[in-house]
N, C-alpha and C positions, 0 to 999 in steps of 0.2 A: 291835364298833366298838373298842371299843380295842385287840382282835388286828388287826383292818386295818391301823392303822394301827401296832401297832410290826413286822409285816412291811414298813407300805412305808417302820417307818427303817431296818433291815432292809436290804430294797430297797435303799435309797441307801446304805448301808454299805460296798454290792459284797459283801454275805453269796456263800458259796459257797452254798449252799444252805436253805432252807428249812422247815423241818414241823413242820406247828402240828396239835400237838396241846387236841384235841379227844372227852374225856371223856365228853362231856354236846354233841352237837349240837345247834345251835338248830334251831325249828323244821322239828329232823325229821317228824315230824306232817303237815304238809303236806306228802306224797310225789305227790300224785299229785290232779288235783281228779273232788271231790264232787259240784258241779252244775257247773253253765256259770259260768264270770263266775265261778271262784273263780282263782286266785293257785296257782305251785307256790311258796311260798314256798323250797323244798327245797333245788331247783337254781338259788333267789336264790342265795341261802347262798357255792353250794357257785360259783356263777359267782364271785359276790361275792371269798371268799378267792382263785380261780386269777387275776383280772383284778384280785390286789394284787400275786401276787408269788410263792404258797407251792408248791412244788415237793414236795409229800407232805404228805398225811394220813395221823395216827394216832389216830381212835377207839375208842368202847370200846362194844359193844352200839347199834350206828344202830337205831331203830325198821325203818323197808325194809331189807337187803339191797341192794333195788332203790339206794339214793342210795348205793351206790358204783357205780353209773353213770353218774349223775350229772356224774361227773370224770373230762376228761382226761388226768387222774394218778394216778399214784402214789395208792395210796389200805390204810391197815393195817388191818383192824378186826380189832379185837379183842373175844375172851367173856368175861365172867364169867359161867358155867357152869361155870369149875377151881372159880370161889372157893366158890362156891352147895356142888357137891358136893361141896368137904371142908371144910365148915361140915355139910354136915345126914349125913355120911357115918355118926360115931357121936353124933347125938341123936339123928333118928327113930327111935319104938319100932315096932316091927311088930303089927299087922296097920296099912300107909299105903300112901298110890295119888300121885304127884303128879297136879297139874290145869292145865291150860292154863283158864282163867278165861275162854277166848273164844279166835276159834279164830285169832287173829293170835299168840300163842303156843303153837302144838301144836308145831312144833319148835324151840324149846330148849324146851318137858314132856318133849317125845319125849326130848329131846342129856341130860336130867338123867337121867329113868324106867333108861336103856340105862344109863348111868354107878351110881345108886342101886340096878339091879338091879331095880326096884318096876312094879307096872302101872299106866296111864297111863287119864287120864281124860280128858273135857271139858267144860266150855260151854258149850253156842250161844248164843250175846247177841247179837241187832241192837241197831244205837246207834239210835234215839229220839229224839241232839240230840249236839253235837260231845262229851260229857261224858259220857255217858250210858247206855245200855244196861236193856235188858228180855232177860233171862233164856227162853231159846227149850228149851232139853230142856239135859238132863246123859248123855252119853252116855261108857262105862262102867263097874264095879260097884266104886260107894262104900259102898254099908249097913252097916260097921262097922266103916271106915281111917277112920283119920288121915287129912286131906288137906295134897301140899306145893304148895302154889302158885307159882305161877314164871313174872314175866312182865318188858320189859326197863324198864314207866313208870305209874309211879305218875302219876296227875295229881290229880283228886279223890277215885279211889280209890272212885270209884263202881263201874267193873264187875267190884273185889277184893269190894267192899257187895253188890252185887249174886250174886256169885256162893258167893260163900260160903252166901250165901240160901238159895240151890239145894243147895246140896251138905247143910245140917242140913235138909234137906226131902227128902230123900234121905235119911238116915238116914244121914251122915259122923258118926264121930265129932269132938269138940268137942277141943282142942286143936290148931286145927292153923296149917303156921307157912309163910311169908309170906316170899317171896323177887321182889323188886325190884333192877335196876341204877341207874336213871331217882330219885331221889325227892321227887318236884317234890309236893306233895303243897300243895295251889293250893286256898283254897277251902275247904271243909267242907269237906277228906280229915284236920283232924287227929280229925277224930267216925273213926275205922276204929280207927284205933288203939289207942279206951277198949273196940275189941269184944273182949267172954268171952271166946268162944270160938275165938282166936289165943293161938295160948302164943307165937310168938318170931314179929317184924317183922325180914326182916333185907337192909338195906340197902347197897349198893357210897357209896360218900363222890366218886362224880364230883359232888353238886351238895352242897354242904354247904347243910348241917341244922341251923336254927334249937335251941340249946337246951330248951327248951317241947319243941323232935318226944325229945331223948334220953334216954328215959327207959326200963327196966328191962326192959323185955316189948323194946326195938328195939337188934338186933346192928347193928354201921357195920363191914362186911369194906372194907379199904382193897386196892384196883387201885392203887396207884403200884407194888407189886414187879415187878407184869405192864406194866405203862408205862415201867419204869424195864429193862426185860430189852428190849424193844421196842425205847427211844430207843439203849440198847447197842448192838442191834444193826444199828438201820439206819444208825445213825456208823461203827461198823467196815465197815457195803457187810454184813454174815453178815443169815443165811434172818430172814427172822420169821415163820414157815410154821408151823414146829413148835413158837409159843405158841398158837396158834389151839387144837389137839387137848393 
């Protein structure tokens, strides 16, 4: 609502162009109907922004790529992957494996594995509740390797916790690295930060973190330089696509 009010004020002040910079896109997980009579709130947010008068959207790691299609205006969808790749390049010892904690993270995990030149594994899970999943199968060689998990959002931490348990059962070594763009950390999520089988958590600063979350094992990677470069290129009418790679 604060964003919509500001956009309305700018539009009424005859702003030439309004770009909404949204490091965390609210309601991004509700991008489709999973059951009858459910709202598609991700599309509703898009309609509200466009109706308020936004001319362009700048977002970071949308939960689903199809959210870009909700808009009839340009959407610049930045990735936090380069931040994580740079952070992990000198940190992760051999042998390691990049792991997608569920099938929704396969694409981003594949891209990270390509950058780090590491093998890829996937933990397939079945969603039993909105914030709970049950492990079904681990695909890939994880025995004797240090897992590097990457995902876009960590809400209650149930998906990450289930994936870590499954990896341990399949012989993965302790000392995992967990990289997540948006650290929502709702409900019992703080418990996952106390797991002894995780060496470090890496989050971006797309969402402000409470002081009790900022422990010695939590690394905050700033997305400010990435967003600043994108805003500068947009303002100068230069290419933004170079920032995607």
